[in-house]
C-alpha positions in Angstrom: 77.4 -6.3 50.7 75.8 -6.9 47.3 72.0 -7.7 46.8 71.0 -9.5 43.8 67.4 -10.9 43.1 66.7 -13.7 40.9 63.9 -15.7 39.3 63.8 -19.1 41.1 65.0 -21.6 38.4 63.6 -24.9 37.7 65.9 -26.8 40.0 65.9 -24.5 42.6 63.0 -26.4 44.8 65.2 -27.4 47.7 66.3 -23.3 48.1 62.6 -22.6 47.7 61.5 -25.1 50.3 64.8 -23.9 52.8 63.5 -20.6 52.7 60.0 -21.1 52.7 60.4 -23.2 56.2 62.6 -20.6 57.5 60.0 -17.9 57.0 57.2 -19.9 58.4 59.7 -20.8 61.6 60.6 -17.3 61.8 57.1 -15.2 61.7 54.0 -18.3 61.8 51.6 -15.9 62.3 52.7 -13.7 59.4 51.5 -16.3 56.7 48.2 -18.2 55.6 50.4 -21.6 55.5 51.7 -23.5 58.7 55.2 -24.6 59.1 54.0 -28.3 59.5 51.8 -28.6 56.2 55.0 -27.0 54.2 57.4 -29.3 56.2 55.4 -32.5 55.1 55.1 -31.4 51.4 56.8 -34.3 49.4 59.6 -33.0 47.4 57.8 -33.6 44.3 55.3 -31.1 45.4 58.2 -28.6 45.8 60.1 -29.3 42.4 56.5 -28.8 40.9 56.2 -25.3 42.7 59.7 -24.1 41.6 59.0 -25.4 37.9 55.6 -23.6 37.7 57.4 -20.4 39.1 60.1 -20.3 37.0 58.7 -19.4 33.6 55.7 -17.7 32.4 53.7 -14.9 33.5 51.0 -16.5 35.8 53.1 -16.7 38.9 56.9 -16.3 40.1 58.8 -16.7 43.1 62.1 -14.6 43.4 65.0 -15.2 45.7 67.2 -12.3 47.1 71.0 -13.2 48.2 73.5 -10.5 49.8 76.5 -11.7 48.4 76.3 -15.6 48.3 74.0 -16.2 51.1 70.0 -16.5 50.2 68.1 -14.0 52.5 64.7 -13.8 51.3 62.2 -14.7 48.9 58.6 -13.4 47.5 56.0 -14.6 45.2 54.2 -12.6 42.5 51.1 -14.0 41.1 48.8 -12.8 37.8 45.6 -11.8 38.4 44.1 -11.1 35.0 43.7 -9.0 33.5 46.4 -6.8 35.0 46.3 -7.0 38.7 49.8 -8.5 40.3 49.3 -10.0 43.8 52.4 -10.1 46.1 52.5 -13.1 48.3 54.8 -14.7 51.0 57.3 -11.8 51.4 60.1 -12.8 53.8 63.6 -11.7 54.6 66.1 -13.1 57.2 66.2 -11.2 60.1 69.9 -10.9 59.8 69.3 -8.8 56.5 66.3 -6.9 57.5 66.8 -3.1 56.6 69.4 -3.7 54.3 67.5 -3.4 50.9 66.7 -7.2 50.3 62.9 -6.3 51.0 62.9 -3.3 48.5 64.7 -5.2 45.8 62.2 -8.2 46.3 59.4 -5.9 45.6 61.2 -4.0 42.8 61.6 -7.5 41.2 58.1 -8.3 41.3 57.0 -5.1 39.7 59.7 -5.4 37.0 58.2 -9.0 36.2 54.3 -7.4 36.3 55.5 -4.6 34.3 56.6 -7.0 31.5 53.2 -8.3 31.0 51.4 -4.9 31.5 50.8 -5.2 35.1 49.0 -2.0 36.5 49.0 -2.3 40.3 50.5 -4.7 42.9 48.1 -5.8 45.7 49.4 -7.5 49.1 48.0 -8.3 52.4 49.5 -7.7 55.8 48.4 -9.4 58.8 46.6 -7.0 61.0 49.2 -5.7 63.8 52.1 -6.3 61.8 53.3 -2.7 62.1 56.9 -3.0 60.9 55.5 -4.7 57.9 53.1 -2.0 57.2 55.2 1.1 57.8 57.8 -0.5 55.2 55.2 -1.1 52.5 53.9 2.6 53.3 57.6 3.7 52.8 57.5 2.0 49.3 54.3 4.0 48.0 51.5 1.1 48.8 48.3 2.6 50.3 46.1 1.0 52.4 42.6 -0.2 50.7 39.8 0.3 53.0 36.7 -0.9 50.5 36.3 -3.4 47.7 36.5 -7.1 47.5 40.4 -6.9 48.1 39.8 -5.2 51.5 37.2 -7.7 52.1 38.7 -10.9 51.4 41.8 -10.0 53.7 39.6 -9.1 56.7 38.3 -13.0 56.6 41.9 -13.6 57.2 42.8 -11.2 59.7 44.8 -9.0 57.2 45.2 -5.6 55.6 44.7 -4.8 51.7 47.5 -2.5 50.3 47.9 -1.2 46.7 50.4 0.3 44.9 50.2 1.2 41.0 52.9 0.1 38.8 54.7 3.1 37.1 
């Protein structure tokens, strides 16, 4: 199985929609957005999201494939001056534990490195032990204080960080 990750293209809005809706169906408790809200978005909104995330250094969606099948996605957002926020990470259940998640995190880190990002910050819903173990294996540490930790608590999430090497 060959795993590849690519940044979303400006015309990949329907794939973005398909994967995002699959993620929200699979793990509704893991995301801030609800399936119904995402499913009701107009096609033009999905087109705009894909275009905005396909270029530049303010945000990027990445799609993971194993062979020819799309199996995961993640968004990176730049928080000036040098933080990269990792959002909406999802890998299909059939592709988990096969390297797709690691490849997606690596893609976000590589993208952030291009604009001299210093660290990656993410939030995990409290109780999602599998995700926390996964991020811990990749070198992420819990944030117990500060604004990122506090903002996560408001949503029942735990903040984690990793420096970009």
